[in-house]
N, C-alpha and C positions, 0 to 999 in steps of 0.2 A: 504493499499499499503506499509505503514511503517511497519507494522506487517509481511508481506509478504517478505520484503527484511530481516528484522531480522531473521525470520525463516530459509530463504534460507542460510544467513550467518552462522547462527549457525549449520545447518546440514553439510554445506561445512567443518566446523572447525573439526566437529567430524568425517568426513568421510564418511557421508550416501549421497545417491542420493536422490534429492528431485526434483519434478515436481510441480511447483507453477502455479496454476489457480485462477487469480484474477478474481472475477464477479463484481467488483466495476465499475459501467458504467461512473463514474467520473474520472477514473484513466486513465490518458493520458501519463505520463512519468514514466519509470520504471528504478530502479536502481539495476536490477536483471535480469538474463536471461529469457525471457518469453517462456514457454512450449508450449502454444497454442496460 
């Protein structure tokens, strides 16, 4: 989840579109927009 949030922030900073799909079953809170 921390990795997904960092990746989303990096892609946003360099102007790229990214869709994050976090398959971690224990993830409950997200600090980034969820695509699915």
